[in-house]
C-alpha positions in Angstrom: -32.8 7.8 21.3 -29.9 9.2 23.1 -26.7 10.3 21.5 -24.8 7.2 22.5 -27.3 5.0 20.7 -26.9 7.1 17.5 -23.1 6.8 17.7 -23.4 3.0 18.3 -25.8 2.7 15.3 -23.4 4.8 13.1 -20.5 2.5 14.2 -22.4 -0.7 13.5 -23.7 0.6 10.2 -20.3 1.6 9.0 -18.8 -1.7 10.1 -21.4 -3.6 8.2 -20.8 -1.4 5.2 -17.0 -2.0 5.3 -17.6 -5.7 5.7 -20.3 -6.2 3.1 -19.0 -4.0 0.3 -16.8 -6.6 -1.4 -17.3 -10.1 -2.7 -14.8 -11.8 -0.5 -15.4 -11.7 3.3 -13.6 -12.8 6.4 -15.2 -15.2 8.8 -17.3 -13.8 11.7 -14.5 -14.0 14.3 -12.0 -12.5 12.0 -14.4 -9.8 11.0 -15.1 -8.8 14.6 -11.4 -8.8 15.6 -10.0 -7.2 12.5 -8.8 -3.6 12.4 -11.3 -2.7 9.7 -14.1 -2.9 12.3 -12.2 -0.5 14.5 -11.6 2.0 11.7 -15.0 1.4 10.0 -16.4 4.9 10.5 -13.3 6.5 9.0 -13.1 3.9 6.3 -16.8 4.5 5.3 -16.3 8.3 5.1 -13.2 8.0 3.0 -14.7 5.4 0.8 -17.9 7.4 0.2 -16.0 10.6 -0.4 -13.5 9.1 -2.9 -13.7 10.2 -6.5 -12.3 6.8 -7.7 -15.0 4.5 -8.7 -15.3 1.2 -6.7 -14.2 -1.1 -9.5 -11.4 -3.7 -9.2 -9.5 -2.3 -12.2 -9.1 1.4 -13.0 -9.3 2.7 -16.5 -5.9 3.7 -18.0 -7.6 6.9 -19.2 -7.8 8.0 -15.6 -4.0 8.3 -15.5 -2.9 10.2 -18.6 0.7 10.5 -17.3 1.2 6.8 -17.7 0.8 7.0 -21.5 4.4 8.2 -21.7 5.6 5.0 -19.9 3.4 2.8 -22.1 4.9 4.4 -25.2 8.5 4.0 -24.1 8.5 0.9 -22.0 11.0 -0.9 -24.3 13.5 1.9 -24.1 13.1 1.9 -20.3 13.6 -1.9 -20.1 16.7 -1.8 -22.4 18.3 0.9 -20.3 17.6 -1.1 -17.1 19.1 -4.2 -18.7 22.2 -2.2 -19.7 22.6 -0.8 -16.2 22.2 -4.3 -14.7 24.9 -5.7 -17.0 27.4 -2.9 -16.3 26.7 -2.8 -12.6 29.4 -4.0 -10.2 28.8 -5.1 -6.6 28.1 -2.5 -4.0 31.4 -1.3 -2.5 31.9 -2.3 1.1 31.9 0.6 3.6 35.2 1.6 5.1 33.7 2.5 8.5 30.7 1.2 10.3 30.0 4.1 12.6 26.6 5.2 11.3 23.4 3.3 12.1 22.5 3.1 8.4 25.8 1.4 7.5 25.4 -1.1 10.3 21.9 -2.0 9.2 22.9 -2.2 5.5 26.1 -4.2 5.7 25.9 -7.6 7.4 27.9 -8.1 10.6 31.6 -8.9 9.9 31.4 -8.0 6.2 32.8 -4.5 6.3 36.4 -4.1 5.8 38.1 -2.5 8.8 
């Protein structure tokens, strides 16, 4: 076989792998026109080289830094509620010369 057939075989195999690896699948037309078919070789390499197991839910032990959030979630929630109660509305900009100000404040709402 020539090189182009090997490349085509690799592409088709990786596209099938990307499409058949889960339980829920798109229809045939959507599968053929979706971006996952275009990126299937890259997707297959990244998926096979990943150290994360292919399970729908990850074990909390895989993320030891989240234990701190789990232990103090009530304190974090209470602080967020206090901040929400004491918050005032966002002050209106005095000028609308920057692009970020124009995109943030609705038209006509800035005090001039």
